[in-house]
C-alpha positions as a LaTeX table, in Angstrom:
\begin{tabular}{lrrr}
\hline
Residue & $x$ (\AA) & $y$ (\AA) & $z$ (\AA) \\
\hline
Met1 & 34.79 & $-41.90$ & $-34.53$ \\
Cys2 & 38.39 & $-41.81$ & $-35.68$ \\
Val3 & 41.38 & $-42.54$ & $-33.47$ \\
Ile4 & 44.59 & $-40.50$ & $-33.29$ \\
Val5 & 47.68 & $-42.09$ & $-31.75$ \\
Tyr6 & 50.63 & $-39.91$ & $-30.81$ \\
Lys7 & 53.85 & $-41.85$ & $-30.23$ \\
Pro8 & 56.64 & $-39.84$ & $-28.58$ \\
Glu9 & 60.20 & $-41.09$ & $-28.31$ \\
Gly10 & 60.51 & $-43.78$ & $-25.66$ \\
Ala11 & 57.15 & $-45.39$ & $-26.43$ \\
Val12 & 56.13 & $-48.04$ & $-28.94$ \\
Val13 & 52.85 & $-48.88$ & $-30.63$ \\
Ser14 & 52.27 & $-52.57$ & $-30.04$ \\
Arg15 & 50.55 & $-54.76$ & $-32.63$ \\
Arg16 & 47.72 & $-55.12$ & $-30.13$ \\
Val17 & 47.19 & $-51.35$ & $-30.02$ \\
Phe18 & 47.44 & $-51.04$ & $-33.79$ \\
Asp19 & 44.92 & $-53.84$ & $-34.38$ \\
Arg20 & 42.48 & $-52.49$ & $-31.80$ \\
Cys21 & 42.53 & $-49.01$ & $-33.35$ \\
Trp22 & 41.89 & $-50.45$ & $-36.80$ \\
Glu23 & 39.02 & $-52.59$ & $-35.48$ \\
Tyr24 & 37.46 & $-49.48$ & $-33.97$ \\
Ser25 & 38.07 & $-47.25$ & $-37.02$ \\
Pro26 & 38.58 & $-49.41$ & $-40.15$ \\
His27 & 37.91 & $-46.91$ & $-42.95$ \\
Gly28 & 41.52 & $-46.04$ & $-43.77$ \\
Gly29 & 44.75 & $-44.87$ & $-42.22$ \\
Gly30 & 47.55 & $-42.35$ & $-42.47$ \\
Tyr31 & 50.65 & $-41.34$ & $-40.57$ \\
Ala32 & 53.35 & $-38.75$ & $-40.06$ \\
Val33 & 56.84 & $-39.43$ & $-38.73$ \\
Trp34 & 59.56 & $-36.99$ & $-37.66$ \\
Asp35 & 62.51 & $-37.69$ & $-39.96$ \\
Asn36 & 65.69 & $-35.63$ & $-40.32$ \\
Gly37 & 64.20 & $-32.46$ & $-38.90$ \\
Lys38 & 60.83 & $-32.51$ & $-40.67$ \\
Trp39 & 57.50 & $-34.30$ & $-40.69$ \\
Val40 & 57.07 & $-36.85$ & $-43.47$ \\
Tyr41 & 53.59 & $-38.23$ & $-44.06$ \\
Glu42 & 51.63 & $-40.72$ & $-46.14$ \\
Lys43 & 47.91 & $-41.44$ & $-46.22$ \\
Gly44 & 45.36 & $-43.43$ & $-48.18$ \\
Phe45 & 45.91 & $-46.87$ & $-46.64$ \\
Met46 & 42.65 & $-48.83$ & $-47.01$ \\
Asp47 & 44.03 & $-52.23$ & $-46.05$ \\
Lys48 & 45.15 & $-52.92$ & $-42.48$ \\
Glu49 & 48.16 & $-55.06$ & $-43.38$ \\
Glu50 & 49.42 & $-52.56$ & $-45.96$ \\
Phe51 & 49.14 & $-49.81$ & $-43.36$ \\
Tyr52 & 50.97 & $-51.90$ & $-40.78$ \\
Lys53 & 53.73 & $-52.79$ & $-43.24$ \\
Ala54 & 54.30 & $-49.07$ & $-43.95$ \\
Val55 & 54.60 & $-48.08$ & $-40.28$ \\
Lys56 & 55.91 & $-51.12$ & $-38.42$ \\
Asp57 & 59.59 & $-50.14$ & $-38.46$ \\
Phe58 & 59.13 & $-46.81$ & $-36.70$ \\
Ile59 & 56.12 & $-47.54$ & $-34.49$ \\
His60 & 58.10 & $-50.32$ & $-32.81$ \\
Ser61 & 61.19 & $-48.12$ & $-32.39$ \\
Arg62 & 61.65 & $-46.20$ & $-29.14$ \\
His63 & 63.73 & $-43.63$ & $-31.03$ \\
Ala64 & 60.95 & $-42.50$ & $-33.39$ \\
Arg65 & 58.28 & $-39.84$ & $-32.98$ \\
Ala66 & 55.11 & $-40.39$ & $-34.99$ \\
Val67 & 51.37 & $-39.90$ & $-35.32$ \\
Leu68 & 48.91 & $-42.50$ & $-36.62$ \\
His69 & 45.33 & $-41.89$ & $-37.69$ \\
Phe70 & 42.60 & $-44.48$ & $-38.07$ \\
Arg71 & 39.47 & $-43.22$ & $-39.81$ \\
Leu72 & 35.83 & $-43.96$ & $-39.13$ \\
Ala73 & 33.80 & $-42.38$ & $-41.92$ \\
Thr74 & 31.15 & $-39.76$ & $-41.17$ \\
Glu75 & 28.29 & $-38.55$ & $-43.34$ \\
Asp76 & 28.43 & $-35.84$ & $-45.98$ \\
Ala77 & 25.69 & $-33.25$ & $-46.59$ \\
Glu78 & 23.48 & $-35.94$ & $-48.15$ \\
Gly79 & 24.00 & $-38.41$ & $-45.34$ \\
Lys80 & 26.39 & $-40.63$ & $-47.32$ \\
Lys81 & 29.62 & $-42.07$ & $-45.94$ \\
Asn82 & 32.48 & $-41.61$ & $-48.39$ \\
Ile83 & 35.04 & $-44.31$ & $-47.64$ \\
Leu84 & 37.81 & $-43.14$ & $-49.95$ \\
Pro85 & 41.62 & $-42.86$ & $-49.66$ \\
Glu86 & 41.62 & $-39.07$ & $-50.14$ \\
Phe87 & 39.61 & $-38.59$ & $-46.95$ \\
Thr88 & 42.12 & $-40.34$ & $-44.72$ \\
His89 & 44.27 & $-38.07$ & $-42.54$ \\
Pro90 & 46.37 & $-35.95$ & $-42.28$ \\
Phe91 & 45.24 & $-32.90$ & $-44.26$ \\
Glu92 & 47.61 & $-30.13$ & $-45.30$ \\
Ile93 & 47.15 & $-26.72$ & $-43.70$ \\
Gln94 & 48.69 & $-23.62$ & $-45.29$ \\
Leu95 & 49.39 & $-20.75$ & $-42.89$ \\
Gln96 & 51.04 & $-17.40$ & $-43.56$ \\
Asp97 & 54.26 & $-18.29$ & $-41.81$ \\
Thr98 & 54.38 & $-22.10$ & $-41.97$ \\
Lys99 & 52.76 & $-25.29$ & $-43.21$ \\
Ala100 & 51.09 & $-27.90$ & $-41.06$ \\
Leu101 & 49.42 & $-31.30$ & $-41.03$ \\
Leu102 & 46.05 & $-31.77$ & $-39.33$ \\
Phe103 & 44.58 & $-34.94$ & $-37.79$ \\
Val104 & 41.00 & $-34.91$ & $-36.46$ \\
Asn105 & 38.99 & $-37.23$ & $-34.23$ \\
Gly106 & 35.36 & $-36.30$ & $-33.70$ \\
Arg107 & 32.42 & $-34.61$ & $-35.35$ \\
Phe108 & 31.79 & $-30.97$ & $-36.08$ \\
Ser109 & 28.71 & $-29.13$ & $-34.88$ \\
Glu110 & 25.42 & $-29.98$ & $-36.57$ \\
Ser111 & 25.11 & $-26.28$ & $-37.40$ \\
Tyr112 & 28.33 & $-26.40$ & $-39.45$ \\
Glu113 & 27.11 & $-26.89$ & $-43.01$ \\
Gly114 & 28.74 & $-29.80$ & $-44.79$ \\
Ile115 & 29.34 & $-30.44$ & $-48.47$ \\
Val116 & 28.18 & $-33.13$ & $-50.86$ \\
Gly117 & 30.60 & $-35.96$ & $-51.55$ \\
Ala118 & 33.04 & $-35.26$ & $-48.71$ \\
Pro119 & 33.20 & $-35.26$ & $-44.91$ \\
Lys120 & 32.98 & $-32.00$ & $-42.99$ \\
Val121 & 36.69 & $-32.12$ & $-42.16$ \\
Lys122 & 37.48 & $-31.42$ & $-45.81$ \\
Lys123 & 35.36 & $-28.27$ & $-45.71$ \\
Phe124 & 36.94 & $-27.30$ & $-42.39$ \\
Val125 & 40.42 & $-27.55$ & $-43.91$ \\
Glu126 & 39.36 & $-25.48$ & $-46.93$ \\
Asp127 & 37.85 & $-22.82$ & $-44.66$ \\
Ile128 & 40.98 & $-22.65$ & $-42.49$ \\
Asn129 & 43.25 & $-22.36$ & $-45.52$ \\
Gln130 & 41.18 & $-19.49$ & $-46.93$ \\
Leu131 & 41.64 & $-17.48$ & $-43.73$ \\
Lys132 & 45.44 & $-17.24$ & $-44.31$ \\
Leu133 & 46.17 & $-17.31$ & $-40.60$ \\
Thr134 & 49.51 & $-17.10$ & $-38.86$ \\
Arg135 & 50.51 & $-20.00$ & $-36.62$ \\
Lys136 & 49.73 & $-17.92$ & $-33.53$ \\
Gln137 & 46.26 & $-17.06$ & $-34.82$ \\
Tyr138 & 45.62 & $-20.70$ & $-35.74$ \\
Glu139 & 46.58 & $-21.94$ & $-32.28$ \\
Lys140 & 44.42 & $-19.30$ & $-30.62$ \\
Leu141 & 41.47 & $-20.23$ & $-32.81$ \\
Leu142 & 41.68 & $-23.93$ & $-31.95$ \\
Ala143 & 42.60 & $-23.56$ & $-28.29$ \\
Gly144 & 40.18 & $-24.77$ & $-25.63$ \\
Asn145 & 37.35 & $-22.26$ & $-25.23$ \\
Gly146 & 38.57 & $-20.47$ & $-28.36$ \\
Leu147 & 36.40 & $-18.95$ & $-31.06$ \\
Leu148 & 35.80 & $-22.34$ & $-32.69$ \\
Glu149 & 34.77 & $-24.15$ & $-29.51$ \\
Gly150 & 31.12 & $-24.37$ & $-30.54$ \\
Leu151 & 31.98 & $-25.62$ & $-34.03$ \\
Leu152 & 34.19 & $-28.36$ & $-32.55$ \\
Arg153 & 31.41 & $-29.82$ & $-30.41$ \\
Tyr154 & 28.88 & $-32.39$ & $-31.54$ \\
Arg155 & 26.07 & $-33.09$ & $-29.10$ \\
Gly156 & 28.26 & $-32.02$ & $-26.22$ \\
Glu157 & 31.38 & $-33.98$ & $-27.15$ \\
Arg158 & 34.51 & $-32.03$ & $-28.08$ \\
Ala159 & 36.49 & $-33.08$ & $-31.14$ \\
Arg160 & 40.21 & $-33.76$ & $-30.68$ \\
Leu161 & 42.64 & $-32.21$ & $-33.16$ \\
Leu162 & 46.38 & $-32.73$ & $-33.48$ \\
Thr163 & 48.44 & $-30.36$ & $-35.63$ \\
Leu164 & 52.04 & $-30.81$ & $-36.73$ \\
Phe165 & 53.87 & $-27.66$ & $-37.78$ \\
Glu166 & 56.61 & $-28.39$ & $-40.29$ \\
Glu167 & 59.42 & $-26.82$ & $-38.24$ \\
Asp168 & 58.38 & $-28.17$ & $-34.84$ \\
Lys169 & 58.54 & $-31.81$ & $-33.77$ \\
Lys170 & 56.23 & $-31.13$ & $-30.81$ \\
Pro171 & 52.52 & $-31.49$ & $-31.74$ \\
Phe172 & 49.84 & $-28.94$ & $-30.95$ \\
Phe173 & 46.89 & $-30.60$ & $-29.21$ \\
Ser174 & 43.37 & $-29.22$ & $-29.22$ \\
Pro175 & 42.12 & $-29.42$ & $-26.55$ \\
Ser176 & 45.22 & $-29.80$ & $-24.38$ \\
Leu177 & 46.39 & $-33.27$ & $-23.37$ \\
Ser178 & 44.78 & $-32.99$ & $-19.95$ \\
Lys179 & 41.35 & $-32.47$ & $-21.51$ \\
Gly180 & 40.10 & $-35.44$ & $-23.46$ \\
Trp181 & 43.27 & $-37.33$ & $-24.43$ \\
Val182 & 44.05 & $-40.76$ & $-22.97$ \\
Arg183 & 47.46 & $-41.98$ & $-21.78$ \\
His184 & 48.12 & $-45.62$ & $-22.70$ \\
Glu185 & 51.49 & $-47.40$ & $-22.51$ \\
Gly186 & 53.38 & $-44.15$ & $-23.04$ \\
Leu187 & 51.19 & $-43.15$ & $-25.99$ \\
Trp188 & 48.53 & $-40.47$ & $-26.22$ \\
Leu189 & 45.22 & $-41.60$ & $-27.76$ \\
Ser190 & 42.30 & $-39.41$ & $-28.75$ \\
Lys191 & 39.90 & $-42.17$ & $-27.68$ \\
Asp192 & 40.04 & $-44.86$ & $-25.00$ \\
Val193 & 39.49 & $-47.70$ & $-27.44$ \\
Phe194 & 40.29 & $-50.39$ & $-24.88$ \\
Arg195 & 37.72 & $-49.17$ & $-22.36$ \\
Leu196 & 35.09 & $-49.03$ & $-25.11$ \\
Trp197 & 36.03 & $-52.54$ & $-26.23$ \\
Ser198 & 35.77 & $-53.81$ & $-22.66$ \\
Val199 & 32.28 & $-52.32$ & $-22.27$ \\
Tyr200 & 31.16 & $-53.84$ & $-25.57$ \\
Thr201 & 32.62 & $-57.25$ & $-24.67$ \\
Lys202 & 30.86 & $-57.29$ & $-21.30$ \\
Trp203 & 27.56 & $-56.31$ & $-22.95$ \\
Trp204 & 27.96 & $-59.10$ & $-25.50$ \\
Glu205 & 28.75 & $-61.67$ & $-22.79$ \\
Val206 & 25.69 & $-60.62$ & $-20.79$ \\
Trp207 & 23.48 & $-60.83$ & $-23.89$ \\
Leu208 & 24.77 & $-64.32$ & $-24.71$ \\
Trp209 & 24.27 & $-65.49$ & $-21.15$ \\
Glu210 & 20.71 & $-64.18$ & $-20.95$ \\
Ser211 & 19.89 & $-65.57$ & $-24.39$ \\
Trp212 & 21.23 & $-68.98$ & $-23.44$ \\
\hline
\end{tabular}
């Protein structure tokens, strides 16, 4: 699955964290940074070093607030993985009273019908935009145990969503930070990529030892 990294002021994203997230989710990246009272974003990075070059100045600064997204491609309605720049995150959300940027980590319910040639998140964004919600309605819809709770679960695991409203530097987390987000070196991660890496490494060492 994808990885979302939220970097508040006071924290930094080390090169180790950046590299580990890319290793786990290497199908493209995007970011948003709070700059002069608004969120500025760029996406479509398909090369790790190009992505790092674009973000290194602010992810290593304790004065910056930013969000990074590392994509791991999922299947479309035909079972194909579309590893393309346009499917990196964030996606633009148009609400009645504001605009927003959406980052997603996780899969949607198997009952949520996908589309050909694109991941389900693209359809989800299109569906949300057609509803013409207010910010309050949007937050209520995505809140834990909200109306979309079933849609945001795939085989029991809840997707993590982070939304940035254009006028607010504080992100909206779905579910809340205490439910499914991981604290690491002052950052908030949507996935504990270091624990997963540790488990994989131990498995690999055991396999090598037994094979030897």
